[in-house]
OpenMM code with the backbone's topology and positions (N, CA, C; nanometers):
from openmm import Vec3, app, unit

residues = "MET GLY LEU ALA ARG LEU ALA GLU LEU TYR GLY VAL ALA THR ALA TYR ALA PRO SER PRO ASP THR GLU VAL PRO VAL ALA ASP ALA THR VAL VAL GLU VAL LEU ALA ALA LEU GLY VAL ASP ALA ALA THR PRO GLU ALA VAL ALA ALA ALA THR ALA ALA ALA GLU ARG ASP ALA ALA VAL ARG LEU LEU PRO PRO THR VAL VAL LEU TRP SER ASP GLY PRO ALA PRO ALA TRP ALA ALA ALA LEU PRO ARG ASP THR ALA LEU THR VAL THR PHE GLU ASP GLY GLY ALA ALA GLN LEU ALA ALA ASP GLY VAL GLY GLY LEU ARG GLY ALA ALA SER ALA ALA PRO ALA ALA LEU PRO SER GLY VAL HIS".split()
positions = [
    Vec3(12.5264, 10.6514, 8.5826),
    Vec3(12.4494, 10.6180, 8.7011),
    Vec3(12.3288, 10.7098, 8.7110),
    Vec3(12.3382, 10.8346, 8.7289),
    Vec3(12.2377, 10.9383, 8.7422),
    Vec3(12.0923, 10.8981, 8.7368),
    Vec3(12.0354, 10.9025, 8.6175),
    Vec3(11.8927, 10.8771, 8.6011),
    Vec3(11.8564, 10.7343, 8.6416),
    Vec3(11.9399, 10.6393, 8.6090),
    Vec3(11.9121, 10.4997, 8.6446),
    Vec3(11.9071, 10.4821, 8.7955),
    Vec3(11.9980, 10.5453, 8.8680),
    Vec3(11.9982, 10.5349, 9.0149),
    Vec3(11.8724, 10.5984, 9.0725),
    Vec3(11.8346, 10.7139, 9.0221),
    Vec3(11.7137, 10.7804, 9.0697),
    Vec3(11.5916, 10.6928, 9.0431),
    Vec3(11.5842, 10.6365, 8.9247),
    Vec3(11.4728, 10.5479, 8.8909),
    Vec3(11.4683, 10.4289, 8.9862),
    Vec3(11.5842, 10.3707, 9.0150),
    Vec3(11.5913, 10.2571, 9.1083),
    Vec3(11.5374, 10.2958, 9.2456),
    Vec3(11.5744, 10.4132, 9.2946),
    Vec3(11.5297, 10.4586, 9.4261),
    Vec3(11.3779, 10.4720, 9.4343),
    Vec3(11.3152, 10.4984, 9.3203),
    Vec3(11.1696, 10.5136, 9.3169),
    Vec3(11.0989, 10.3901, 9.2623),
    Vec3(11.1735, 10.2834, 9.2367),
    Vec3(11.1124, 10.1605, 9.1876),
    Vec3(11.0657, 10.1671, 9.0442),
    Vec3(11.1295, 10.2517, 8.9657),
    Vec3(11.0935, 10.2673, 8.8245),
    Vec3(11.1909, 10.1850, 8.7409),
    Vec3(11.1364, 10.0966, 8.6598),
    Vec3(11.2204, 10.0107, 8.5755),
    Vec3(11.2842, 10.0920, 8.4629),
    Vec3(11.4083, 10.0598, 8.4321),
    Vec3(11.4776, 10.1244, 8.3207),
    Vec3(11.4978, 10.0271, 8.2049),
    Vec3(11.4431, 9.9061, 8.2195),
    Vec3(11.4474, 9.8057, 8.1136),
    Vec3(11.3360, 9.7057, 8.1405),
    Vec3(11.2996, 9.6319, 8.0366),
    Vec3(11.2005, 9.5260, 8.0541),
    Vec3(11.2399, 9.4080, 7.9659),
    Vec3(11.1861, 9.2901, 7.9990),
    Vec3(11.2192, 9.1679, 7.9253),
    Vec3(11.0928, 9.1124, 7.8604),
    Vec3(11.0719, 9.1405, 7.7313),
    Vec3(10.9527, 9.0904, 7.6647),
    Vec3(10.9565, 8.9399, 7.6375),
    Vec3(11.0756, 8.8828, 7.6436),
    Vec3(11.0906, 8.7382, 7.6258),
    Vec3(11.2205, 8.6964, 7.6934),
    Vec3(11.2353, 8.5664, 7.7185),
    Vec3(11.3597, 8.5206, 7.7811),
    Vec3(11.4820, 8.5637, 7.6996),
    Vec3(11.5857, 8.5990, 7.7689),
    Vec3(11.7125, 8.6384, 7.7065),
    Vec3(11.7044, 8.7653, 7.6227),
    Vec3(11.5988, 8.8430, 7.6415),
    Vec3(11.5864, 8.9692, 7.5688),
    Vec3(11.5558, 9.0793, 7.6686),
    Vec3(11.6407, 9.1799, 7.6712),
    Vec3(11.6164, 9.2942, 7.7589),
    Vec3(11.6123, 9.4203, 7.6727),
    Vec3(11.5100, 9.4987, 7.6941),
    Vec3(11.4912, 9.6206, 7.6162),
    Vec3(11.5029, 9.7396, 7.7101),
    Vec3(11.5934, 9.8325, 7.6834),
    Vec3(11.6034, 9.9504, 7.7693),
    Vec3(11.4834, 10.0430, 7.7484),
    Vec3(11.4437, 10.1078, 7.8562),
    Vec3(11.3369, 10.2073, 7.8492),
    Vec3(11.4027, 10.3407, 7.8143),
    Vec3(11.3439, 10.4147, 7.7232),
    Vec3(11.3992, 10.5442, 7.6825),
    Vec3(11.4080, 10.6376, 7.8030),
    Vec3(11.5169, 10.7138, 7.8096),
    Vec3(11.5336, 10.8085, 7.9200),
    Vec3(11.4152, 10.9036, 7.9319),
    Vec3(11.3623, 10.9484, 7.8190),
    Vec3(11.2482, 11.0412, 7.8223),
    Vec3(11.1276, 10.9775, 7.8905),
    Vec3(11.1094, 10.8485, 7.8708),
    Vec3(10.9985, 10.7778, 7.9355),
    Vec3(11.0218, 10.7688, 8.0855),
    Vec3(11.1447, 10.7384, 8.1253),
    Vec3(11.1785, 10.7310, 8.2676),
    Vec3(11.1547, 10.8673, 8.3330),
    Vec3(11.1957, 10.9740, 8.2661),
    Vec3(11.1756, 11.1101, 8.3192),
    Vec3(11.0266, 11.1373, 8.3370),
    Vec3(10.9444, 11.0973, 8.2402),
    Vec3(10.7993, 11.1196, 8.2491),
    Vec3(10.7370, 11.0378, 8.3618),
    Vec3(10.7811, 10.9144, 8.3788),
    Vec3(10.7288, 10.8305, 8.4872),
    Vec3(10.7668, 10.8908, 8.6219),
    Vec3(10.8911, 10.9339, 8.6363),
    Vec3(10.9329, 10.9995, 8.7609),
    Vec3(10.8510, 11.1263, 8.7846),
    Vec3(10.8243, 11.2020, 8.6798),
    Vec3(10.7426, 11.3228, 8.6934),
    Vec3(10.6035, 11.2878, 8.7443),
    Vec3(10.5484, 11.1763, 8.6963),
    Vec3(10.4164, 11.1327, 8.7426),
    Vec3(10.4189, 11.0976, 8.8910),
    Vec3(10.5371, 11.0625, 8.9413),
    Vec3(10.5544, 11.0332, 9.0843),
    Vec3(10.5914, 11.1578, 9.1640),
    Vec3(10.5960, 11.2727, 9.0963),
    Vec3(10.6288, 11.3979, 9.1633),
    Vec3(10.7768, 11.4253, 9.1762),
    Vec3(10.8581, 11.3598, 9.0944),
    Vec3(11.0037, 11.3741, 9.1006),
    Vec3(11.0523, 11.4489, 8.9771),
    Vec3(11.1228, 11.5575, 8.9979),
    Vec3(11.1794, 11.6346, 8.8873),
    Vec3(11.3096, 11.5693, 8.8427),
    Vec3(11.3119, 11.5207, 8.7204),
    Vec3(11.4321, 11.4607, 8.6630),
    Vec3(11.4582, 11.5186, 8.5243),
    Vec3(11.4133, 11.6418, 8.5039),
    Vec3(11.4206, 11.7036, 8.3715),
    Vec3(11.5607, 11.7464, 8.3314),
    Vec3(11.6487, 11.7703, 8.4281),
    Vec3(11.7857, 11.8140, 8.3978),
    Vec3(11.8830, 11.7320, 8.4823),
    Vec3(12.0097, 11.7285, 8.4410),
    Vec3(12.1078, 11.6570, 8.5234),
    Vec3(12.1157, 11.7122, 8.6667),
    Vec3(12.1000, 11.8435, 8.6812),
    Vec3(12.1027, 11.9038, 8.8153),
    Vec3(11.9836, 11.8567, 8.8984),
    Vec3(11.8664, 11.8498, 8.8346),
    Vec3(11.7465, 11.8032, 8.9046),
    Vec3(11.7610, 11.6566, 8.9434),
    Vec3(11.8200, 11.5763, 8.8556),
    Vec3(11.8427, 11.4342, 8.8856),
    Vec3(11.9352, 11.4211, 9.0055),
    Vec3(12.0439, 11.4990, 9.0075),
    Vec3(12.1384, 11.4929, 9.1193),
    Vec3(12.0718, 11.5330, 9.2504),
    Vec3(11.9933, 11.6400, 9.2476),
    Vec3(11.9259, 11.6862, 9.3688),
    Vec3(11.8221, 11.5851, 9.4168),
    Vec3(11.7439, 11.5305, 9.3245),
    Vec3(11.6410, 11.4330, 9.3618),
    Vec3(11.7038, 11.3036, 9.4126),
    Vec3(11.8152, 11.2628, 9.3520),
    Vec3(11.8849, 11.1418, 9.3970),
    Vec3(11.9385, 11.1613, 9.5384),
    Vec3(12.0015, 11.2752, 9.5632),
    Vec3(12.0550, 11.3024, 9.6967),
    Vec3(11.9431, 11.3029, 9.8009),
    Vec3(11.8303, 11.3648, 9.7684),
    Vec3(11.7180, 11.3701, 9.8620),
    Vec3(11.6614, 11.2302, 9.8875),
    Vec3(11.6467, 11.1509, 9.7820),
    Vec3(11.5919, 11.0160, 9.7970),
    Vec3(11.6869, 10.9263, 9.8758),
    Vec3(11.8172, 10.9421, 9.8547),
    Vec3(11.9141, 10.8626, 9.9307),
    Vec3(11.9154, 10.9025, 10.0779),
    Vec3(11.9009, 11.0326, 10.1065),
    Vec3(11.8907, 11.0771, 10.2469),
    Vec3(11.7669, 11.0169, 10.3123),
    Vec3(11.6547, 11.0215, 10.2413),
    Vec3(11.5303, 10.9656, 10.2951),
    Vec3(11.5437, 10.8160, 10.3210),
    Vec3(11.6036, 10.7444, 10.2271),
    Vec3(11.6196, 10.5994, 10.2416),
    Vec3(11.7114, 10.5652, 10.3582),
    Vec3(11.8121, 10.6481, 10.3838),
    Vec3(11.9081, 10.6198, 10.4903),
    Vec3(11.8453, 10.6282, 10.6289),
    Vec3(11.7409, 10.7069, 10.6451),
    Vec3(11.6797, 10.7224, 10.7779),
    Vec3(11.5486, 10.6449, 10.7914),
    Vec3(11.5059, 10.5797, 10.6852),
    Vec3(11.3801, 10.5053, 10.6880),
    Vec3(11.4029, 10.3674, 10.7490),
    Vec3(11.3227, 10.3318, 10.8497),
    Vec3(11.3325, 10.1997, 10.9092),
    Vec3(11.2620, 10.0934, 10.8263),
    Vec3(11.1573, 10.1329, 10.7572),
    Vec3(11.0793, 10.0381, 10.6785),
    Vec3(11.0814, 10.0770, 10.5319),
    Vec3(11.0645, 9.9791, 10.4454),
    Vec3(11.0508, 10.0138, 10.3040),
    Vec3(10.9219, 10.0923, 10.2835),
    Vec3(10.9122, 10.1678, 10.1745),
    Vec3(10.7917, 10.2487, 10.1532),
    Vec3(10.6639, 10.1665, 10.1421),
    Vec3(10.6751, 10.0443, 10.0932),
    Vec3(10.5599, 9.9558, 10.0834),
    Vec3(10.5954, 9.8246, 10.1518),
    Vec3(10.5062, 9.7779, 10.2354),
    Vec3(10.5291, 9.6542, 10.3085),
    Vec3(10.4196, 9.5551, 10.2707),
    Vec3(10.4605, 9.4344, 10.2344),
    Vec3(10.3652, 9.3278, 10.2049),
    Vec3(10.3877, 9.2171, 10.3057),
    Vec3(10.2811, 9.1745, 10.3693),
    Vec3(10.2892, 9.0663, 10.4676),
    Vec3(10.1800, 8.9668, 10.4342),
    Vec3(10.2185, 8.8432, 10.4060),
    Vec3(10.1215, 8.7389, 10.3743),
    Vec3(10.0715, 8.6783, 10.5039),
    Vec3(9.9414, 8.6533, 10.5119),
    Vec3(9.8820, 8.6024, 10.6355),
    Vec3(9.9374, 8.4671, 10.6752),
    Vec3(9.9808, 8.3862, 10.5797),
    Vec3(10.0323, 8.2535, 10.6134),
    Vec3(10.1843, 8.2444, 10.6011),
    Vec3(10.2500, 8.3586, 10.5912),
    Vec3(10.3950, 8.3574, 10.5715),
    Vec3(10.4712, 8.3965, 10.6966),
    Vec3(10.6016, 8.3854, 10.6898),
    Vec3(10.6863, 8.4249, 10.8033),
    Vec3(10.6919, 8.5772, 10.8161),
    Vec3(10.7470, 8.6226, 10.9254),
    Vec3(10.7671, 8.7667, 10.9421),
    Vec3(10.8570, 8.8152, 10.8283),
    Vec3(10.8339, 8.9341, 10.7779),
    Vec3(10.9141, 8.9840, 10.6664),
    Vec3(11.0593, 9.0084, 10.7064),
    Vec3(11.1487, 8.9999, 10.6081),
    Vec3(11.2918, 9.0149, 10.6330),
    Vec3(11.3251, 9.1498, 10.6951),
    Vec3(11.2550, 9.2556, 10.6578),
    Vec3(11.2861, 9.3881, 10.7118),
    Vec3(11.2637, 9.3949, 10.8622),
    Vec3(11.1812, 9.3064, 10.9166),
    Vec3(11.1543, 9.3096, 11.0602),
    Vec3(11.2803, 9.2796, 11.1413),
    Vec3(11.3716, 9.2014, 11.0852),
    Vec3(11.4951, 9.1663, 11.1560),
    Vec3(11.5840, 9.2873, 11.1802),
    Vec3(11.5708, 9.3899, 11.0981),
    Vec3(11.6549, 9.5092, 11.1112),
    Vec3(11.5990, 9.6110, 11.2100),
    Vec3(11.4765, 9.5897, 11.2557),
    Vec3(11.4167, 9.6865, 11.3479),
    Vec3(11.4685, 9.6660, 11.4897),
    Vec3(11.5064, 9.7729, 11.5578),
    Vec3(11.5479, 9.7604, 11.6964),
    Vec3(11.4324, 9.7074, 11.7828),
    Vec3(11.4659, 9.6315, 11.8862),
    Vec3(11.3647, 9.5772, 11.9777),
    Vec3(11.2747, 9.6899, 12.0273),
    Vec3(11.1470, 9.6612, 12.0338),
    Vec3(11.0424, 9.7516, 12.0814),
    Vec3(11.0145, 9.8700, 11.9894),
    Vec3(11.0640, 9.8648, 11.8652),
    Vec3(11.0236, 9.9678, 11.7690),
    Vec3(10.8726, 9.9584, 11.7534),
    Vec3(10.8039, 10.0693, 11.7737),
    Vec3(10.6576, 10.0709, 11.7654),
    Vec3(10.6120, 10.0859, 11.6212),
    Vec3(10.5156, 10.0057, 11.5826),
    Vec3(10.4571, 10.0107, 11.4487),
    Vec3(10.3066, 10.0283, 11.4631),
    Vec3(10.2498, 10.1145, 11.3843),
    Vec3(10.1046, 10.1300, 11.3802),
    Vec3(10.0570, 10.0873, 11.2427),
    Vec3(9.9659, 9.9918, 11.2393),
    Vec3(9.9050, 9.9467, 11.1149),
    Vec3(9.7667, 10.0089, 11.1097),
    Vec3(9.7428, 10.0930, 11.0096),
    Vec3(9.6130, 10.1591, 10.9945),
    Vec3(9.5328, 10.0840, 10.8896),
    Vec3(9.4112, 10.0437, 10.9265),
    Vec3(9.3261, 9.9644, 10.8378),
    Vec3(9.2462, 10.0527, 10.7438),
    Vec3(9.1945, 9.9905, 10.6397),
    Vec3(9.1120, 10.0614, 10.5407),
    Vec3(8.9924, 10.1307, 10.6054),
    Vec3(8.9363, 10.0685, 10.7096),
    Vec3(8.8165, 10.1246, 10.7732),
    Vec3(8.8489, 10.2304, 10.8783),
    Vec3(8.9779, 10.2649, 10.8932),
    Vec3(9.0178, 10.3669, 10.9892),
    Vec3(9.0652, 10.3108, 11.1215),
    Vec3(9.0396, 10.1839, 11.1472),
    Vec3(9.0894, 10.1206, 11.2694),
    Vec3(9.2404, 10.1078, 11.2642),
    Vec3(9.2993, 10.0683, 11.3753),
    Vec3(9.4444, 10.0550, 11.3796),
    Vec3(9.4851, 9.9468, 11.4783),
    Vec3(9.6055, 9.8953, 11.4601),
    Vec3(9.6637, 9.7986, 11.5526),
    Vec3(9.8054, 9.8427, 11.5836),
    Vec3(9.8471, 9.8223, 11.7060),
    Vec3(9.9830, 9.8544, 11.7482),
    Vec3(10.0648, 9.7258, 11.7530),
    Vec3(10.1814, 9.7279, 11.6896),
    Vec3(10.2738, 9.6159, 11.6918),
    Vec3(10.4087, 9.6667, 11.7392),
    Vec3(10.4943, 9.5741, 11.7771),
    Vec3(10.6306, 9.6102, 11.8163),
    Vec3(10.7261, 9.5048, 11.7632),
    Vec3(10.8465, 9.5484, 11.7294),
    Vec3(10.9502, 9.4555, 11.6858),
    Vec3(11.0008, 9.3803, 11.8079),
    Vec3(11.0253, 9.2504, 11.7907),
    Vec3(11.0725, 9.1714, 11.9044),
    Vec3(11.2238, 9.1656, 11.9141),
    Vec3(11.2930, 9.2290, 11.8191),
    Vec3(11.4386, 9.2341, 11.8242),
    Vec3(11.5075, 9.1139, 11.7635),
    Vec3(11.4318, 9.0139, 11.7220),
    Vec3(11.4916, 8.8948, 11.6614),
    Vec3(11.4270, 8.8621, 11.5269),
    Vec3(11.3653, 8.9605, 11.4656),
    Vec3(11.3104, 8.9413, 11.3325),
    Vec3(11.1610, 8.9195, 11.3258),
    Vec3(11.0946, 8.9271, 11.4382),
    Vec3(10.9500, 8.9080, 11.4387),
    Vec3(10.8781, 9.0320, 11.4865),
    Vec3(10.7481, 9.0247, 11.4825),
    Vec3(10.6626, 9.1333, 11.5300),
    Vec3(10.5700, 9.0765, 11.6354),
    Vec3(10.5356, 9.1579, 11.7330),
    Vec3(10.4423, 9.1123, 11.8348),
    Vec3(10.3414, 9.2226, 11.8606),
    Vec3(10.2300, 9.1839, 11.9154),
    Vec3(10.1255, 9.2796, 11.9488),
    Vec3(10.0264, 9.2130, 12.0406),
    Vec3(9.9233, 9.2864, 12.0761),
    Vec3(9.8168, 9.2279, 12.1552),
    Vec3(9.7610, 9.1103, 12.0764),
    Vec3(9.7006, 9.0152, 12.1440),
    Vec3(9.6509, 8.8945, 12.0774),
    Vec3(9.5668, 8.9297, 11.9548),
    Vec3(9.4852, 9.0315, 11.9667),
    Vec3(9.4007, 9.0679, 11.8540),
    Vec3(9.4771, 9.1447, 11.7463),
    Vec3(9.5988, 9.1870, 11.7779),
    Vec3(9.6756, 9.2653, 11.6807),
    Vec3(9.8018, 9.1927, 11.6358),
    Vec3(9.8186, 9.0672, 11.6772),
    Vec3(9.9351, 8.9923, 11.6320),
    Vec3(9.9313, 8.9857, 11.4799),
    Vec3(10.0463, 8.9882, 11.4131),
    Vec3(10.0473, 8.9922, 11.2668),
    Vec3(9.9567, 8.8882, 11.2012),
    Vec3(9.9526, 8.7667, 11.2560),
    Vec3(9.8698, 8.6631, 11.1947),
    Vec3(9.7218, 8.6941, 11.2093),
    Vec3(9.6859, 8.7773, 11.3072),
    Vec3(9.5457, 8.8087, 11.3310),
    Vec3(9.4993, 8.9356, 11.2583),
    Vec3(9.5899, 9.0037, 11.1907),
    Vec3(9.5505, 9.1246, 11.1199),
    Vec3(9.4572, 9.0873, 11.0051),
    Vec3(9.3561, 9.1702, 10.9804),
    Vec3(9.2665, 9.1392, 10.8681),
    Vec3(9.3387, 9.1582, 10.7350),
    Vec3(9.2958, 9.0831, 10.6358),
    Vec3(9.3529, 9.1011, 10.5024),
    Vec3(9.3064, 9.2345, 10.4469),
    Vec3(9.3876, 9.2950, 10.3643),
    Vec3(9.3475, 9.4211, 10.3022),
    Vec3(9.4641, 9.5150, 10.2854),
    Vec3(9.4323, 9.6350, 10.2425),
    Vec3(9.5316, 9.7401, 10.2244),
    Vec3(9.5311, 9.8236, 10.3502),
    Vec3(9.6447, 9.8274, 10.4171),
    Vec3(9.6537, 9.9021, 10.5435),
    Vec3(9.7627, 10.0056, 10.5339),
] * unit.nanometer
topology = app.Topology()
chain = topology.addChain("A")
for resn in residues:
    res = topology.addResidue(resn, chain)
    for name in ("N", "CA", "C"):
        topology.addAtom(name, app.Element.getBySymbol(name[0]), res)
């Protein structure tokens, strides 16, 4: 489990499929280097255990995934259903502006008319 679990927590693939029905494992040394590029020490089994424990603690208290994608023409994201009613969300725009949203407690998000999820500008926020 060790290195593979740590890689999973950071979204690092430990295998790839160059063609259908073919899966190629990624060398452990490559996974360690990729994790290092993300600022994660995985050079020793002790470091892997410590980093895994820290990442699992962080994930357990995080309300949102580290990256959120919301399509302008799509439904509210699945993670919104897990947010307690009135959980406050701040969306910060590329230009420095921001919008305040809140979870509605039933899987959706709400905000001022100009900040409703469908009205948010496209971009990286």
